[in-house]
C-alpha positions in Angstrom: 1.8 43.8 5.6 -0.4 43.2 2.5 -3.7 41.5 2.8 -3.1 38.7 0.6 0.0 37.9 2.8 -2.4 37.8 5.7 -4.6 35.6 4.2 -1.9 33.1 3.2 -0.7 33.0 6.8 -3.9 31.3 8.3 -2.8 27.8 8.3 -0.1 28.1 11.1 -3.1 29.4 13.0 -5.4 26.2 12.5 -2.4 24.1 12.9 -1.7 25.4 16.6 -5.4 25.6 17.4 -6.0 22.0 16.5 -2.7 20.9 18.5 -3.8 22.6 21.5 -7.5 21.2 21.4 -8.0 17.6 19.8 -11.7 18.2 19.5 -11.8 21.7 18.9 -15.4 21.8 17.7 -16.9 18.8 19.7 -17.4 15.1 18.4 -21.3 15.6 17.6 -21.8 16.4 13.8 -22.8 19.6 12.9 -26.5 20.4 11.8 -25.3 21.3 8.4 -23.9 17.7 8.0 -26.9 16.0 9.3 -28.9 18.0 6.9 -26.4 17.5 4.1 -26.6 13.8 4.6 -30.2 13.7 3.9 -29.9 15.6 0.9 -27.2 13.6 -0.6 -29.3 10.3 0.4 -32.2 11.8 -1.3 -30.3 11.8 -4.6 -28.8 8.3 -4.1 -25.4 10.0 -3.7 -22.7 7.5 -1.8 -19.3 9.0 -2.8 -18.6 12.5 -1.1 -15.5 14.8 -1.1 -15.6 16.9 2.2 -13.3 19.9 2.1 -11.9 21.4 5.0 -12.8 18.7 7.4 -11.1 20.1 10.5 -10.8 17.2 12.8 -13.5 15.2 11.3 -16.5 15.3 13.5 -18.9 15.4 10.1 -16.5 13.0 8.6 -17.2 10.2 10.9 -20.8 10.9 10.7 -21.0 10.5 7.1 -19.3 7.4 7.1 -21.4 6.1 9.8 -24.3 7.0 7.7 -22.8 4.5 4.7 -21.2 7.3 2.7 -17.5 6.9 1.1 -15.6 9.9 2.1 -12.7 11.5 0.7 -11.2 14.4 2.9 -9.0 17.0 1.6 -7.7 19.6 4.3 -4.7 21.6 4.5 -3.8 21.0 8.1 -1.3 18.3 9.1 -2.8 18.1 12.4 -6.4 18.0 11.2 -5.6 15.2 8.8 -3.6 13.1 11.3 -6.4 13.4 13.7 -9.3 12.2 11.3 -6.9 9.2 10.2 -6.7 8.3 13.8 -10.5 8.7 14.6 -11.3 6.5 11.3 -9.0 3.8 12.8 -10.2 3.8 16.0 -14.1 3.5 15.2 -13.4 1.0 12.5 -14.2 3.4 9.6 -11.1 3.4 7.7 -12.6 1.6 4.7 -14.9 4.5 4.2 -12.6 7.3 4.9 -9.7 8.4 2.5 -7.7 11.5 3.7 -5.4 14.1 2.0 -3.5 16.7 3.0 -4.1 19.5 0.4 -4.8 23.1 -0.1 -8.0 23.7 -2.0 -6.6 26.6 -3.7 -4.8 23.9 -5.9 -6.7 21.8 -8.3 -7.9 18.6 -6.9 -5.5 15.5 -7.3 -6.8 12.7 -9.4 -10.4 13.0 -8.8 -12.0 14.1 -12.0 -15.9 13.4 -12.3 -15.3 10.7 -9.8 -17.5 12.1 -6.7 -21.3 12.2 -6.4 -21.3 15.3 -4.0 -19.1 17.7 -2.4 -19.6 19.0 1.2 -17.9 21.8 3.0 -18.6 23.3 6.5 -17.4 26.8 6.7 -14.7 26.5 4.5 -15.9 28.9 2.0 -16.2 31.9 4.7 -12.4 31.1 5.5 -9.5 33.2 4.2 -10.3 32.8 0.8 -10.9 35.9 -1.7 -13.7 35.8 -4.1 -11.2 35.0 -7.0 -9.9 32.0 -5.2 -13.6 30.7 -4.4 -14.6 31.0 -7.9 -11.4 28.9 -8.9 -12.6 26.1 -6.0 -15.9 26.1 -7.5 -14.5 25.4 -10.9 -12.3 22.8 -9.3 -15.5 21.2 -7.3 -17.6 21.3 -10.9 -14.4 19.2 -12.4 -14.5 16.2 -9.8 -18.2 16.0 -9.7 -20.4 13.6 -11.7 -23.2 15.0 -14.0 -25.9 16.2 -11.7 -23.7 16.1 -8.7 -24.4 18.3 -5.7 -22.0 20.7 -3.8 -23.5 21.6 -0.5 -21.4 24.4 1.3 -22.0 26.7 4.4 -20.7 30.2 4.8 -21.3 32.8 7.6 -23.3 35.6 6.2 -23.6 39.3 6.8 -26.4 38.9 9.4 -23.8 37.3 11.8 -22.7 39.1 14.9 -18.9 39.3 13.7 -19.8 40.9 10.3 -17.9 44.2 10.5 -16.0 43.6 13.6 -12.3 43.1 14.0 -9.6 44.2 11.2 -10.7 44.7 7.7 -8.9 42.4 5.2 -10.7 43.4 2.1 -13.9 42.3 0.3 -16.1 41.0 3.2 -13.3 39.7 5.0 -12.6 40.4 8.7 -9.9 39.3 11.2 -11.5 38.3 14.5 -9.3 36.7 17.4 -6.6 35.8 14.8 -9.0 34.2 12.5 -10.1 35.6 9.1 -13.8 35.0 7.9 -15.1 35.7 4.7 -18.9 36.9 5.2 -21.3 36.2 2.5 -24.4 37.8 1.2 -27.1 36.4 -1.4 -25.5 38.0 -4.0 -22.4 36.5 -3.3 -24.0 33.0 -3.6 -25.1 33.9 -7.0 -21.8 35.1 -8.0 -20.2 31.8 -7.2 -22.9 29.7 -8.9 -21.6 29.6 -12.3 -21.6 26.0 -13.4 -24.3 25.3 -11.0 -28.3 25.6 -10.4 -28.8 27.0 -6.9 -31.0 24.4 -5.4 -31.4 26.0 -1.8 -30.0 28.5 0.3 -30.9 27.6 3.8 -30.3 29.6 7.0 -29.2 28.0 10.1 -27.4 29.2 13.6 -24.5 27.5 15.3 -22.9 27.9 18.5 -23.2 30.3 21.4 -22.6 33.7 19.5 -24.4 32.3 17.5 -22.8 32.1 14.1 -25.4 32.7 11.4 -25.0 30.7 8.2 -26.1 30.1 4.9 -26.1 26.3 3.7 -26.2 26.4 -0.1 -27.0 23.7 -2.2 -25.6 23.8 -5.6 -26.4 21.4 -8.7 -23.6 20.6 -11.3 -24.9 21.8 -14.9 -23.0 21.7 -18.0 -20.9 24.7 -18.8 -21.6 25.9 -22.3 
């Protein structure tokens, strides 16, 4: 079985995982989301696109902080769970949810978002070519000076080099494929942006070791 086929088969893995555990990552927001919210507020950015939102723990946090959040996620289980949570917490007026594969250009969002946020989406089963196209999609929907803040597990993570090798710096561990980053990859994926910050953080008991990258949109000449 070729690696690209394996990468394309990750969606059922996430559907099953979310179906078994309705709050797989807990209910508290991630450290990355708390930090991103502070950055967005500092730049007076209020309309945020969140990619790969999972089951919405960060989505709800952003909404409670006063942001309007447009979510794109490719799982049925995830999007339905976020809609349910938004309704239960009285946040439906601040959260819009669309099931969508981020490898495809985003629907009807041209230059309409102040910022984009994603937590560990970039280190999912996406090739470098797909990530470059994703960055171009994000660039298109951001207003001038808009921020793209993302996290990705880096090569200092304990899982780097473990499991089944799936090409580039992608490894399959426990059925899930992770694309590990180094700083050169961050720079490679910054076309059309200015790198504002590369912050390092840890999450979970392993712990996962992450870059949190803040990019500012610039005009592509």
